[in-house]
Structure formats: structure tokens, C-alpha cells
C-alpha positions in Angstrom: -0.4 7.6 36.3 -0.8 11.2 34.6 -0.1 12.8 31.7 2.7 15.9 31.9 4.1 18.2 29.7 7.7 17.4 29.1 8.7 20.8 30.8 7.4 19.8 34.1 9.1 16.3 34.0 11.6 16.2 36.5 14.7 13.8 37.5 13.2 10.9 39.8 10.1 10.8 38.4 9.0 7.1 37.3 7.9 6.8 33.5 4.5 5.2 33.4 4.3 4.0 29.6 7.3 3.0 27.4 8.5 5.6 24.9 9.8 4.2 21.5 11.8 6.1 18.8 11.2 6.7 15.1 12.4 3.3 14.0 9.8 1.6 16.9 13.1 0.9 18.9 12.6 1.3 22.8 14.2 4.3 24.3 12.9 4.3 27.6 10.9 1.4 29.4 8.2 1.6 31.4 9.4 1.9 34.9 12.5 3.8 34.4 13.3 6.6 36.7 13.9 9.7 34.9 17.1 11.3 34.8 18.2 14.8 33.6 20.0 13.4 30.5 16.8 11.3 29.6 14.5 14.4 29.9 16.8 16.3 27.6 17.1 13.6 24.9 13.5 13.2 25.0 12.9 17.2 24.3 15.7 16.9 21.6 13.4 14.0 20.0 10.3 16.1 19.6 8.4 14.5 22.7 6.4 17.2 24.5 4.1 14.9 26.7 4.7 11.8 28.9 3.4 9.7 31.3 4.3 9.5 35.0 4.0 7.4 37.9 4.0 9.2 41.4 2.6 9.3 44.5 0.2 11.7 43.5 -1.4 9.8 40.9 -1.1 6.7 42.6 -3.9 4.2 41.7 -5.3 6.1 38.7 -5.2 3.8 35.8 -5.0 4.7 32.0 -6.5 1.7 30.3 -4.8 2.1 26.6 -7.8 0.3 24.3 -5.0 -1.6 22.4 -1.8 -3.5 23.8 1.5 -2.1 23.0 2.3 -5.0 20.6 -0.8 -4.5 18.5 -0.2 -0.6 18.3 3.5 -1.0 17.4 2.5 -3.7 14.9 0.1 -1.4 13.4 1.9 1.9 13.4 4.9 -0.2 11.7 2.5 -1.3 9.3 1.6 2.2 8.2 5.0 3.5 8.4 6.4 1.0 6.0 3.6 1.3 3.7 4.2 5.3 3.5 8.1 4.8 3.3 7.7 1.9 0.3 5.3 4.3 -1.5 7.8 7.1 -1.3 10.5 5.0 -2.6 8.4 4.3 -5.6 8.1 7.8 -6.0 11.9 8.5 -6.2 11.6 7.9 -9.8 8.9 10.5 -10.3 10.3 14.2 -10.7 7.1 16.1 -11.1 6.0 19.1 -9.2 3.0 20.0 -11.3 -0.3 19.1 -10.0 -1.4 17.2 -13.3 1.9 15.4 -13.6 1.5 13.9 -10.2 -2.0 12.7 -11.2 -0.7 11.2 -14.1 1.9 9.4 -12.5 -0.3 8.2 -9.7 -2.8 7.0 -12.1 -0.2 4.9 -14.2 -0.9 1.3 -14.0 2.8 0.5 -13.2 2.5 2.7 -9.9 -0.9 1.3 -8.8 0.4 -2.2 -9.4 4.0 -1.4 -7.4 1.4 -0.2 -4.5 -0.9 -3.1 -4.6 2.1 -5.5 -4.6 3.9 -3.6 -2.1 4.3 -6.4 0.7 4.1 -3.9 3.6 0.7 -2.7 2.2 -0.3 -6.3 1.7 0.8 -7.0 5.7 -1.1 -4.0 6.8 -4.3 -5.5 5.2 -3.8 -8.7 6.9 -3.4 -7.4 10.4 -6.3 -5.1 10.1 -8.3 -8.1 11.9 -6.1 -8.2 15.1 -6.4 -4.3 15.5 -10.4 -4.3 15.3 -10.8 -7.3 17.4 -8.8 -5.7 20.3 -11.3 -2.7 20.1 -14.7 -4.9 20.2 -14.5 -5.0 24.0 -13.8 -1.4 24.6 -16.8 1.5 25.1 -15.0 4.6 26.2 -12.2 6.2 25.3 -10.9 6.9 28.7 -7.9 8.8 28.1 -5.0 10.2 25.9 -3.2 7.2 24.9 -0.2 7.8 22.5 3.2 9.4 22.9 3.6 11.3 20.0 6.7 13.2 18.7 7.1 15.1 15.7 8.8 12.4 13.7 6.3 9.9 14.3 3.2 11.9 14.4 1.7 11.0 11.0 1.7 7.4 11.8 0.7 7.7 15.7 -2.1 10.0 14.5 -3.6 7.5 12.1 -3.6 5.0 14.9 -5.3 7.3 17.7 -7.7 8.5 14.9 -8.6 5.0 13.7 -9.3 3.9 17.3 -11.7 6.7 17.7 -13.3 6.1 14.5 -13.8 2.5 15.4 -15.1 3.2 18.9 -17.8 5.4 17.2 -18.2 2.8 14.7 -18.9 -0.3 17.1 -21.4 2.5 19.3 -23.6 2.3 16.0 -23.6 -1.2 15.9 -21.6 -1.7 12.6 -20.6 -5.0 11.4 -16.9 -6.2 11.9 -16.5 -5.9 8.0 -17.6 -2.3 8.0 -15.3 -1.5 11.2 -12.4 -3.0 9.0 -13.4 -0.7 5.9 -13.0 2.2 8.7 -9.9 1.0 10.0 -7.9 0.9 6.9 -9.3 3.9 5.5 -8.3 5.8 8.6 -4.8 4.1 8.8 -4.1 5.7 5.1 -6.2 8.7 5.4 -3.3 10.8 5.2 -1.1 8.8 2.7 -1.4 11.8 0.2 0.9 13.8 2.1 3.8 11.5 0.3 3.2 13.6 -2.9 3.5 17.0 -1.0 6.8 18.6 0.0 7.9 17.8 3.5 9.0 21.1 4.3 5.7 22.6 3.6 3.8 20.0 5.7 6.2 20.7 8.4 6.6 24.4 8.0 6.2 26.2 11.4 5.1 29.5 10.0 1.6 30.1 8.8 1.0 28.8 5.4 0.3 31.3 2.4 -3.0 30.7 0.5 -0.7 28.8 -2.5 0.8 26.6 0.2 -2.7 25.8 1.7 -3.8 24.9 -1.6 -0.9 22.5 -2.1 -1.5 21.0 1.2 -5.2 20.4 0.5 -4.2 18.4 -2.7 -3.6 15.5 -0.3 -6.9 14.4 -0.1 -7.1 14.0 -3.9 -3.8 12.6 -4.1 -4.7 9.9 -1.5 -7.9 8.8 -3.3 -6.5 8.5 -6.6 -3.9 6.0 -5.2 -6.2 4.1 -3.4 -9.3 4.2 -5.3 -8.9 1.2 -7.5 -7.1 -1.0 -4.9 -9.3 -3.7 -4.8 -8.1 -5.0 -1.1 -9.3 -1.6 -0.1 -12.6 -0.6 -1.6 -14.0 2.6 -2.7 -15.5 3.3 0.4 -12.4 3.3 2.5 -10.7 5.3 -0.2 -13.5 8.1 0.1 -12.1 8.5 3.7 -8.8 9.7 2.1 -11.0 11.9 -0.2 -13.8 13.2 2.4 -12.3 13.6 5.6 -11.8 17.5 5.2 -15.5 17.7 4.0 -17.8 19.5 6.2 -21.5 19.5 6.6 -22.3 23.3 5.5 -20.2 22.7 2.2 -17.2 24.9 3.3 -14.7 21.6 3.5 -12.3 20.6 0.9 -11.6 19.3 -1.6 -14.9 19.3 -3.4 -17.2 21.3 -0.9 -19.7 18.7 -0.5 -22.6 19.2 1.9 -23.8 16.6 4.5 -27.5 15.8 5.7 -26.5 15.6 9.3 -28.2 12.1 9.5 -26.5 8.7 9.9 -27.2 6.3 6.8 -25.9 2.9 7.7 -27.3 1.6 4.5 -24.8 3.9 2.6 -21.5 2.7 4.0 -20.7 1.0 0.7 -19.7 4.0 -1.8 -22.3 4.4 -4.3 -22.6 8.3 -5.4 -19.6 10.2 -6.0 -20.9 13.4 -5.0 -22.2 12.4 -1.7 -20.8 12.5 1.9 -20.8 8.9 3.2 -20.9 8.0 6.8 -17.6 6.5 7.3 -15.9 9.3 6.0 -18.0 11.4 8.4 -16.9 9.5 11.4 -13.3 9.9 10.2 -13.9 13.6 9.7 -14.3 13.7 13.7 -11.8 11.3 14.8 -9.3 13.1 12.5 -10.3 16.7 13.6 -10.2 15.7 17.4 -6.9 13.9 17.3 -5.0 16.4 15.3 -6.1 19.4 17.4 -4.9 17.7 20.7 -1.6 16.8 19.0 1.5 19.3 19.2 2.4 20.1 15.7 5.2 22.4 14.1 3.0 25.3 13.7 1.4 25.2 17.1 0.9 23.6 20.4 -1.6 21.1 21.3 -5.3 22.4 22.3 -6.6 21.5 25.5 -8.7 18.4 25.0 -11.5 20.0 26.6 -11.5 22.9 24.3 -11.5 20.7 21.2 -14.2 18.3 22.8 -16.4 21.6 22.9 -15.4 22.6 19.3 -16.5 19.2 18.1 -19.9 19.9 20.2 -20.6 23.1 19.0 -19.6 22.0 15.5 -22.5 19.7 15.1 -24.6 20.7 12.2 -22.4 23.2 10.4 -19.1 21.3 10.6 -19.8 17.7 11.6 -22.6 15.3 11.1 -25.1 15.9 14.3 -26.0 12.3 15.1 -22.4 11.3 14.7 -21.5 14.2 16.9 -23.8 12.7 19.5 -22.1 9.4 19.2 -18.9 10.9 19.9 -20.0 12.7 23.1 -20.9 9.1 24.3 -17.5 7.6 24.0 -14.9 10.6 24.4 -14.8 12.2 27.8 -14.2 16.1 27.9 -11.5 15.6 30.7 -9.5 12.5 30.0 -8.4 10.4 32.9 -4.6 11.4 33.7 -5.2 14.9 32.7 -4.3 17.9 34.7 -7.3 20.3 35.5 -8.3 23.3 37.3 -11.4 24.3 38.8 -12.9 27.6 37.8 -15.9 28.0 40.0 -17.5 27.1 43.2 -16.1 26.4 46.7 -13.0 24.8 45.1 -12.3 27.6 42.6 -8.7 27.8 41.4 -7.9 24.3 43.0 -6.1 22.0 40.8 -5.6 18.2 40.4 -5.9 15.1 37.9 -9.0 13.3 36.5 -9.0 10.0 38.7 -11.9 8.2 37.0 -14.6 8.5 34.5 -18.5 8.5 35.5 -19.6 6.0 32.8 -23.1 7.6 32.2 -21.9 11.4 32.7 -18.5 11.7 31.1 -18.3 15.6 31.3 -18.6 15.0 35.3 -15.3 12.8 36.5 -14.2 12.2 39.7 -11.1 14.7 40.2 -8.2 14.3 42.8 -7.2 17.7 44.2 -3.8 18.2 44.7 -3.0 22.1 45.1 -5.3 24.7 46.5 -6.2 28.3 45.2 -2.5 29.3 46.2 -0.9 26.8 44.2 0.1 24.9 47.5 0.1 21.2 48.0 -2.5 19.8 50.1 -3.5 16.5 51.3 -5.0 14.7 48.2 -8.8 14.3 48.1 -11.2 13.6 45.6 -14.5 15.1 44.7 -17.2 13.3 42.3 -18.4 16.2 40.0 -21.6 13.9 39.4 -22.7 14.3 42.7 -25.9 16.7 43.1 -23.6 18.7 45.6 -21.6 19.8 43.0 -22.0 22.4 40.3 -18.5 22.9 39.5 -16.6 23.5 35.9 -13.1 23.1 35.2 -10.6 23.3 32.5 -7.6 21.1 31.6 -4.1 22.6 32.2 -2.1 22.7 29.0 
């Protein structure tokens, strides 16, 4: 199995992962042989990456940390919670910031959100989602198939998976992992109060527009902070996931300590960054950057991995970045890569498997030589002492 750009999809390729539509209906089942019309339809629906099975990627396995059943269930719960909350807003016609805040904080609005059956279902289903991840150690590959329509919900799922694996690595209790899950599921819910045209704008935002976008953190927190079934700590994930260690984040410019404080996972100080929000900040940043957006193409996963690494201390909690580097590979399984030095310079292929104790040095199946000609596939293990090889993912 391997992950390819939709522009590189060809008729005759076998689909390796089921693709779902914006209403969670099956568009194409795993095992379907792609036809020209299928590829065209996927492009039209905003799918830019897909997974395929072919002879070149035979026996390469990308294990999704959660089952399709649990992923769809959780994505539906988030989608329905957002949709029901937006329907409540249809009665609110206010564009000024203070008017939005007033309406969010009315007892009627808070009660309507709390009594939302989809929100209650989301809270009830947190347990099965967390349970499926308890036996996972490493995020081996890039798993979801995002389109522009489902980005917000799939992003919440993928960021939650990463945040939970970090929390598990830190030996957090199941209850604390559930706090992380529900907080990350709803960390972007404040966007429902922002004009959709602004969120999906393909051109560069003006400073005034960016100030409007930044308000999603305030709106999300105001909505969630008094909901007992969520808890203040989870609400602060919505509030703090864009804060940065050096104080240059938003909305409040909080400064971090670059230390993990496991005893501070329960919210106590309004002016302090809390650990679970700092975990969410890394997960949110990484997944957002490797995803295609209306205003930019996805960044290479190895590049984003490096941005997180060098962002330790100034941007992200250093001790949490160390944790991130232990669970997220620089080169995910199934990604296409090119060798950039050594005897195999300019050869390209696919990441075939990970070396558990050296995630930055996987096994690579080489498929093309330095003249881009097909070769008899063979694998090299970058953790072997004989290789001092560097490579980069191919967009």
C-alpha cells in the first residue's frame, strides 16, 4: 500500500482504503479498480490524496490506529455536534464580536448545546475511541483521506489520535486521555461563529480578517467552559491550542515553561498554559500543516516534522516535542521519498517499514534510479551503519 497524489492516480490502480463522502456514505470501496471517471469525481469532490495497492507497494502495510467503524462513528459525532450547534445559531444574526459573545453566554444557548443529543452521543462514545488507541505506540503512517468538505472533522480526529498517543506515552490515566480526546474533538468548534467564506478563503487573509479567524479560540472556549460533561481543562484546549511557548501565540499571548507538569492537567490558573492544551497545540499544528487547505497545498510530512523539532522551546513545549519525536515518524509508511545524498542519490521509492527505535531511519523500497527509470525493487535499511543517507518526502 502507498499514499499518492490524486494527480498521479491512473486507471487500473486498486484502491487500498475506502473513501467516504461528506455525508459518510461510501463513495468507493477498498479493492475497487480505479477508472478515469472515478478519478475525475474524486478530484471534483476535493480529494487530493488516496491510497492504492500495486505491485510496487506489495506487502507494505499501513496500520490505522483506529478501525473504520470507530473513525466514522467519531467523525459523525463531531459533524453532527457542529451542525446542530450551527442550527441554534440560525436565530442569531450578529456579526459584532461582543454580540456573538453575549449570545454564546446566554443560558438558553448553553442549555441548548448541553442538551444537544449529538453532543451527548459524542461524550458517550469517547470511551471506545480511547480504548482502541491504548494498544498503539507509534503513528506509523498518514491515515485519513481528507477532502475540503470534511477537513475540519477529519482534522479533529487525526489531531486527537496524535494527542492521545502522546498522552499515552506520558502514562496519563484513561480519564485524562478522555479529557484530551473530547477537547481536541471540539478544539475548533469556535469556527462555527466565523463566516465560512473567510475560513475557506483561498487568497491571503488581510490583518483584519486574520483577527476575525483568531477569535475562534475565544468563541470555542466561551461555548465549552461551563459544560460540566466537558470540564474546564478540555475547554482550555479550545482556548489555548494556538498559544506558543515564547508568548507570541493567541488569543492571550501566554508563555509556557517548556516543562511537563502532570499535576496541572486539571485547570487551576487562567493565566497558565496547561499540559493537555500544549499537547493539542503540537497535534493541531502537525496535522494542519500536512493537510491540503484552500489557501495552500499540504506541506511534506518530513518538513513539518522538522518544523516541530526546531520549534521546541520557542513554539512548543520542549519536553512534549521530545515525546512527539518518539511516536511520530519523520517519514510515514507508504510515503514516496527521494534519496538526496550518498550512493543512491536521486533514487526514489516508498517507505516500507519503520525501525521502532530509530523512527527517522526507516526501511525504504527503491523503485526508480537517478534517471527516473524503473528498476527491480530492493530495500535499504537506513538504520544500518553502512548507510549515512538523507532523503525527503515527495509531495
